[in-house]
PASEBA-1860 file (N, C-alpha, C; in nm, 3 decimals):
! residues 116
1> MEFQTIKE> 0.085/-0.117/0.000/0.000/0.000/0.000/0.089/0.124/0.000 ~ 0.055/0.219/-0.080/0.132/0.343/-0.091/0.085/0.442/0.016 ~ 0.177/0.484/0.103/0.145/0.585/0.202/0.272/0.646/0.253 ~ 0.259/0.758/0.321/0.374/0.826/0.379/0.341/0.857/0.524 ~ 0.438/0.837/0.611/0.418/0.878/0.750/0.503/1.001/0.777 ~ 0.451/1.087/0.859/0.522/1.207/0.900/0.536/1.199/1.050 ~ 0.661/1.208/1.096/0.689/1.191/1.238/0.731/1.322/1.303 ~ 0.712/1.326/1.434/0.763/1.435/1.516/0.807/1.372/1.647
9> NGEVKFVV> 0.927/1.405/1.689/0.985/1.347/1.809/0.983/1.195/1.805 ~ 1.007/1.140/1.688/1.016/0.996/1.674/0.882/0.923/1.669 ~ 0.771/0.995/1.682/0.638/0.933/1.682/0.564/0.972/1.554 ~ 0.487/0.878/1.499/0.408/0.908/1.379/0.301/1.009/1.417 ~ 0.298/1.120/1.343/0.201/1.225/1.370/0.091/1.228/1.263 ~ 0.127/1.199/1.137/0.031/1.201/1.027/0.058/1.082/0.935 ~ -0.047/1.034/0.871/-0.035/0.935/0.765/-0.100/0.996/0.643 ~ -0.027/1.001/0.534/-0.078/1.059/0.410/-0.101/0.945/0.311
17> LPVEVFQK> -0.224/0.935/0.263/-0.262/0.832/0.166/-0.311/0.898/0.038 ~ -0.282/0.839/-0.076/-0.346/0.887/-0.198/-0.497/0.865/-0.187 ~ -0.575/0.952/-0.245/-0.721/0.943/-0.236/-0.769/0.808/-0.287 ~ -0.708/0.759/-0.394/-0.751/0.630/-0.451/-0.732/0.516/-0.350 ~ -0.622/0.518/-0.277/-0.595/0.415/-0.176/-0.696/0.425/-0.063 ~ -0.723/0.548/-0.019/-0.821/0.567/0.088/-0.958/0.517/0.043 ~ -0.997/0.545/-0.081/-1.126/0.500/-0.131/-1.132/0.348/-0.135 ~ -1.022/0.283/-0.176/-1.020/0.136/-0.178/-1.035/0.079/-0.038
25> LLDRLEDE> -0.973/0.145/0.060/-0.990/0.101/0.199/-1.135/0.112/0.242 ~ -1.198/0.221/0.207/-1.340/0.238/0.241/-1.424/0.130/0.176 ~ -1.393/0.099/0.050/-1.469/-0.002/-0.024/-1.455/-0.141/0.037 ~ -1.341/-0.167/0.102/-1.315/-0.300/0.159/-1.374/-0.321/0.297 ~ -1.426/-0.215/0.357/-1.480/-0.229/0.491/-1.600/-0.324/0.493 ~ -1.599/-0.413/0.589/-1.708/-0.509/0.601/-1.797/-0.474/0.720 ~ -1.739/-0.413/0.820/-1.811/-0.385/0.943/-1.860/-0.240/0.942 ~ -1.985/-0.220/0.966/-2.042/-0.085/0.966/-1.980/0.002/1.075
33> ADLLAIQT> -1.937/-0.059/1.185/-1.872/0.017/1.293/-1.741/0.078/1.245 ~ -1.668/0.006/1.158/-1.544/0.059/1.102/-1.573/0.183/1.019 ~ -1.676/0.176/0.938/-1.712/0.290/0.854/-1.752/0.410/0.940 ~ -1.827/0.386/1.046/-1.869/0.494/1.135/-1.747/0.559/1.201 ~ -1.650/0.479/1.242/-1.528/0.532/1.304/-1.451/0.620/1.207 ~ -1.442/0.577/1.082/-1.371/0.656/0.982/-1.446/0.785/0.953 ~ -1.579/0.777/0.941/-1.657/0.897/0.915/-1.643/0.997/1.031 ~ -1.642/0.947/1.153/-1.627/1.034/1.269/-1.490/1.100/1.267
41> AREEPLYA> -1.388/1.023/1.236/-1.252/1.079/1.230/-1.243/1.184/1.120 ~ -1.311/1.161/1.011/-1.308/1.256/0.900/-1.379/1.386/0.940 ~ -1.485/1.376/1.019/-1.559/1.493/1.064/-1.485/1.570/1.172 ~ -1.406/1.500/1.253/-1.333/1.560/1.363/-1.185/1.527/1.349 ~ -1.115/1.599/1.262/-0.973/1.566/1.241/-0.891/1.584/1.369 ~ -0.791/1.499/1.385/-0.705/1.507/1.501/-0.618/1.631/1.498 ~ -0.583/1.677/1.379/-0.498/1.793/1.364/-0.563/1.889/1.267 ~ -0.555/2.015/1.299/-0.609/2.117/1.210/-0.532/2.113/1.079
49> GEEAEAYI> -0.600/2.142/0.971/-0.536/2.142/0.840/-0.417/2.236/0.835 ~ -0.428/2.349/0.902/-0.318/2.445/0.903/-0.194/2.386/0.971 ~ -0.216/2.312/1.080/-0.103/2.251/1.150/-0.036/2.145/1.063 ~ -0.118/2.064/0.997/-0.063/1.959/0.910/0.014/2.023/0.795 ~ -0.042/2.126/0.735/0.025/2.193/0.624/0.157/2.256/0.669 ~ 0.155/2.320/0.785/0.279/2.382/0.837/0.386/2.277/0.858 ~ 0.346/2.160/0.908/0.443/2.053/0.933/0.498/1.997/0.803 ~ 0.411/1.975/0.707/0.453/1.918/0.579/0.550/2.011/0.507
57> FMNPVRRE> 0.524/2.141/0.512/0.607/2.237/0.440/0.714/2.300/0.529 ~ 0.738/2.241/0.645/0.841/2.289/0.737/0.979/2.277/0.673 ~ 1.071/2.359/0.720/1.210/2.349/0.676/1.252/2.203/0.684 ~ 1.315/2.148/0.578/1.346/2.005/0.576/1.444/1.959/0.684 ~ 1.539/2.043/0.721/1.633/2.003/0.826/1.559/1.993/0.959 ~ 1.477/2.091/0.988/1.402/2.091/1.114/1.306/1.972/1.119 ~ 1.235/1.947/1.008/1.140/1.836/1.006/1.211/1.702/1.028 ~ 1.322/1.680/0.958/1.395/1.554/0.974/1.449/1.539/1.116
65> RLERGWTQ> 1.498/1.649/1.172/1.550/1.646/1.309/1.438/1.613/1.407 ~ 1.324/1.679/1.394/1.211/1.654/1.484/1.158/1.512/1.470 ~ 1.155/1.459/1.347/1.108/1.323/1.326/1.190/1.222/1.406 ~ 1.316/1.253/1.427/1.404/1.162/1.501/1.411/1.196/1.650 ~ 1.347/1.306/1.689/1.346/1.345/1.829/1.478/1.404/1.876 ~ 1.558/1.457/1.783/1.689/1.513/1.817/1.677/1.661/1.848 ~ 1.761/1.711/1.936/1.775/1.854/1.958/1.868/1.910/1.852 ~ 1.871/2.043/1.841/1.966/2.105/1.748/2.109/2.067/1.789
73> QELADRLG> 2.136/2.061/1.920/2.270/2.028/1.965/2.307/1.884/1.928 ~ 2.212/1.792/1.941/2.239/1.653/1.904/2.273/1.641/1.755 ~ 2.197/1.711/1.671/2.227/1.709/1.528/2.362/1.773/1.502 ~ 2.391/1.883/1.567/2.520/1.950/1.551/2.634/1.855/1.587 ~ 2.620/1.783/1.698/2.723/1.689/1.742/2.744/1.578/1.638 ~ 2.636/1.530/1.580/2.646/1.423/1.480/2.717/1.471/1.353 ~ 2.704/1.602/1.324/2.763/1.658/1.203/2.896/1.726/1.227 ~ 2.932/1.744/1.354/3.058/1.811/1.385/3.054/1.961/1.358
81> VKQSTVAK> 2.936/2.021/1.381/2.920/2.166/1.362/2.865/2.226/1.492 ~ 2.853/2.357/1.495/2.796/2.425/1.611/2.644/2.422/1.605 ~ 2.583/2.432/1.721/2.436/2.437/1.729/2.384/2.557/1.651 ~ 2.455/2.667/1.654/2.411/2.787/1.582/2.408/2.763/1.430 ~ 2.495/2.675/1.382/2.494/2.641/1.240/2.366/2.566/1.205 ~ 2.328/2.471/1.291/2.202/2.398/1.269/2.085/2.495/1.271 ~ 2.085/2.589/1.366/1.978/2.689/1.372/1.969/2.768/1.242 ~ 2.083/2.802/1.186/2.088/2.875/1.059/2.028/2.790/0.947
89> WEREGAVY> 2.062/2.661/0.944/2.009/2.571/0.842/1.859/2.554/0.853 ~ 1.804/2.573/0.973/1.660/2.552/0.995/1.575/2.676/0.967 ~ 1.637/2.784/0.928/1.560/2.904/0.896/1.477/2.882/0.770 ~ 1.364/2.950/0.764/1.278/2.943/0.646/1.355/2.996/0.526 ~ 1.348/2.923/0.417/1.413/2.965/0.294/1.562/2.938/0.288 ~ 1.615/2.860/0.384/1.758/2.830/0.385/1.797/2.756/0.257 ~ 1.916/2.787/0.208/1.972/2.722/0.090/2.100/2.653/0.134 ~ 2.121/2.530/0.090/2.233/2.449/0.136/2.334/2.426/0.024
97> RTKTRQKL> 2.461/2.436/0.060/2.566/2.403/-0.035/2.566/2.252/-0.059 ~ 2.629/2.210/-0.167/2.632/2.068/-0.202/2.689/1.983/-0.089 ~ 2.800/2.023/-0.031/2.862/1.947/0.078/2.768/1.936/0.198 ~ 2.698/2.045/0.228/2.603/2.046/0.340/2.490/1.949/0.311 ~ 2.434/1.952/0.190/2.327/1.859/0.154/2.374/1.715/0.167 ~ 2.497/1.687/0.127/2.551/1.552/0.136/2.562/1.507/0.281 ~ 2.612/1.596/0.368/2.625/1.563/0.510/2.488/1.539/0.573 ~ 2.393/1.627/0.543/2.259/1.612/0.599/2.194/1.483/0.552
105> AAVFGIDE> 2.206/1.454/0.424/2.147/1.330/0.370/2.208/1.208/0.438 ~ 2.338/1.210/0.461/2.405/1.096/0.525/2.360/1.078/0.670 ~ 2.353/1.186/0.745/2.317/1.174/0.887/2.170/1.133/0.904 ~ 2.084/1.178/0.812/1.942/1.142/0.822/1.909/1.014/0.747 ~ 2.001/0.967/0.662/1.975/0.845/0.586/1.868/0.863/0.480 ~ 1.867/0.981/0.417/1.767/1.009/0.313/1.837/1.063/0.189 ~ 1.760/1.085/0.084/1.814/1.135/-0.042/1.853/1.282/-0.030 ~ 1.963/1.315/-0.090/2.016/1.451/-0.089/1.915/1.551/-0.150
113> ASFL> 1.834/1.505/-0.243/1.735/1.592/-0.308/1.632/1.648/-0.211 ~ 1.619/1.588/-0.094/1.527/1.638/0.007/1.562/1.778/0.055 ~ 1.685/1.821/0.029/1.732/1.950/0.078/1.748/2.052/-0.033 ~ 1.689/2.028/-0.149/1.696/2.124/-0.260/1.590/2.230/-0.245
END
């Protein structure tokens, strides 16, 4: 099944599903109680849309750091830089040099393109 999880402090905070996948899940429900639970959840979202959008479009360094539950200092220690450098990287609109993108991708275990 195609889906994406978004974490904060190491815990799953959101699950993003393509609409087609969600519809197939609805179609497969056999128990009416399951359908009622989903409809209730849809009517009363756990997170406001604005909060979810802010998290999804958050600075990529900050989002990756929060997903792992790391402080700025912990990330700085892993990269061998100062905490103030990490703070600079987490600013809105930050642009990263190639070497910085490579280091960040390696420490987070993700694709370098995540920081473009």
